[in-house]
N, C-alpha and C positions, 0 to 999 in steps of 0.2 A: 403421592402419584412416586409409579416409579421410576426411577432416573436410569437409561440404555445403556449397552454395553458405549458410550462415548467417548474420546476423551477431550479437552479440548485447550487446543495448545495457542499460547500469548507469548509475545516478544513486547515486551515496555522499555522506557526510556523516561525517568518522572512523569507518568502518566495520571498524575493525582487526586486530580479532575474529572480525571472520565473515567477511568481504571473501573471507577465501584459501580458507576453502570450500565456498560458492559460485561462483567462478573453478576449483575444480576439477573442477567434475561438470559443468563447461561444453567446457574444455580441450583435448577427444576431436574434439567435437561441429563446432564450431562455424572458420571462415574467419577470421572478426576478431572481438574483443571490443574493446564500444567503451563510453567512461568518461569519462562530464561530471561531475565534479569539485565541489563550493562551495566549495570552500576550505580542504580538511581542516589541523587542526594535526597527525594520528598519521601515523604509517605507511600511511596507505589506498594513494598513490596509487603510492609503491614494491614492493607488496603488487601491488595492478594493474597498473603496469609487469612486476613477473616474469614474471606469469602471458603474455608481451607481447602487452596490450593493447594500445590508442592511448588517450594520460589528456589529456581536456579539459582545464582551469579556470576554469571560468567563476562568476558570480557569482549568486547566489537566482532563479530567474525563478521559483520555486512550482513546483508539482510538476506538473503538465502543463506548461509548458512547461519546465525545466529535460528534463524528456522525449520532448520534441520538437526542441527538440535533439538528443539523441543521435541520430533518429532520423534525425535531414539528416543527420549523417553516417557512416551508416550505406552502406555502400557493398556488397553483398550481393545474391541476391534474393528470399531470408528475413532475417526478423530475427526473434529473440524478446528478452521484456521479462521480463529482473528487477529483482526489488527486492535488495540490497546482502543480504534476510539470504532467502535464499527459495535450495531446493537443488535442484535435477534430480534424482527420482529413479534410479534403477538402468532402469525399467519403462519409463518417460520418454520420457528416451537412443533408447529402442529404439524404439517409436513414432513417433518422430521421424523416425529415422534410413529406420524404414521407407516412413511419411505420405509421406519427400518425394523418395521413388523417382516414387511415382507419382500428385502430389497428388488430391486430391478435393474442395478447398477456397481460398477463398481466405485462410484466417484460422481458429488454428481457439484449440477453449475446453481452459482444462488446470483442473486441480484442486486447490484449495492446502490440504493439511491441514497442519493449528499444533500446532507441540510450548507445549507450555505443563509448567510447572510439573518439566521434566525426562521430558514421558512428551508422546507421542503423541494426541493428540484424538481420540474418537471419534464423539461424536456434533454438542459445541458446533459449529457455526459448518461444518455437512454438511450437503450438498454449497457448495463453492464454488469454482465455476467461472467462470474470470474467461480472459477474452480476448487467451494474449498471444505469439501466433505466427501472425505473418503477413507476408502476399505484398507485398513495396515497394511492386509493382504497381498495387494496391490502393489507393492513398491512404489511411493507416494514417496518424488526430492521433489525440492526446490533449486528452481535453474536461475544467474542472471544478478544484476546486481540494483539498480535502482526500480526497477520495471522488473521484476522478479516472478516466477512464472508458475504454478505446480504442475504436474508434469504424475501419471499416473501409467500401468500400462492394463490397461480393459477399458470394459464399456461406460462410457457418460447418460445422465440424462440434467434434465431442471426438475429445478424442486418451485414449487410456490409460496409465494412470500415474499420477505427480504432484505438482507442489510441494509439494519441505522448510519452513516456515515458522518458521522463526524469532522469533519478532519481543522477546519480551520480555529485558530479564535478570535484572528482579525485579518480584515485585508494587511497589513503585516506584519503578521504573522505569517502568513499565502507567501511573499513576496519572499523574506529569512529561508522559508524550507523551499521558496523556487531557487533562488541561490545557490544553498545547497546544495540538493539534486543537480541542477545546471553542472556546479563546477565536477560533479561524482561523473556525467553522460557525457563530458568534455574528454577529465581526463580521458575514460573508456574509450572515446573515438583517435583520442593521439596514441593507444597503446596500440588499439587497432591502425596508426600510420593514417587517419582518414586528411586530409589536406579541405584547408577553405577557403573557399572562392568569396573574397570578401563583400561583390557586386553582386555574388547568388544568398547566399548564406545569412550576409549579417544584415547588409539595403533589402533584399527580394524577401527573402524564407521568410523570420516577421510577419511582414504584409504576408505572406498566401495565408498563412498556422491564426492570422486571425478572421481572411476571411472566409478559411474552415471551418476553425469554426465555432463562429458565428452565422451564415450564412447556410456550407449545408451540413453542419452536425445540428442544426436551426436553436445554437442554444439565444438564437435570438427573437425568439419564445419566452423565454425566461425577463426576457423585458432587461432590466435594470441589472440586474443582477449577471444575465449571462451575456450583457457587454462590457461588464471590468472582469470576469470569465473569460471572453474575448481575448481582454487587451493586457491581461498579465498570462496572458497564455502566451500569445507574440514576445513580453516579453523574456520570458522564458526560452524564447526559441534565441533569441536577439544573447542574453546572458551568455546560451553557450554555446556559439559559434563566436564568440568573441573569446569566452578563457579561454578555447581551444586556437583560434586568429594567436592570444598573448600562450601559448603555449607551446606552438610549434615552430614562434620566431626566437624563447626562447631556448627551444631548446641551436636551431639554427643557430645561436648569437652567440650563446652559453653563457650562464648565471650574471656569471662576474662580469662577464663585458655586459648585461639588459643593467646591469647595476649602476653603474657604471658610466653610463649611454648619457649626459645629462637632458636627450630632446625625451 
């Protein structure tokens, strides 16, 4: 089957357990695969190269910086951005093939569906439309740190099919990942000079996060898994504002005084 005028761009770091599944899902449609790797210590690069990917090893520049670096290296007319833990469904592959025969837009939104604890979530985080397939000539660029977003100059449309998302190996992995993101999020808020209300942000905001996730966003429809997701989302909010509260205190007291304070 002929390949499309399509580059697939992926950033990686120690993804040997999942990168093969991702690349397998696009190997027959992409004219090139570009991988920007942040100095993995496992077999990620070797596996990517076995699929014919062009692999570049670069220091970490942040999510947006790393993805923009991958974008710069793409040579095809269209670019499909994937995370290393995402798989293109069969329906989506067909949609991409059909749409690129006669494109009606400059970029395409794709719905992402998440596997959690061995099964596909039906309601939680749905729908999750993300701009992922873009015309290289539409000035695509990534902006943001944790929740980075892709922007283009032009018209967008939606594609049928979905990206299958496999983000967590375990609850422990989910929590550890969440803590790291919470630290980055808190630092961004600190740089933006955001203040913290202990009662509002640390006591009540996590409760609101749980209620919003579990009831308003209907994660309760996914049963026990939805409940766990809502609890961990609440914990993420708690940690984010706790880190920010600590960061603000350190700034006001000074790190040396903070470290010497027996309290």
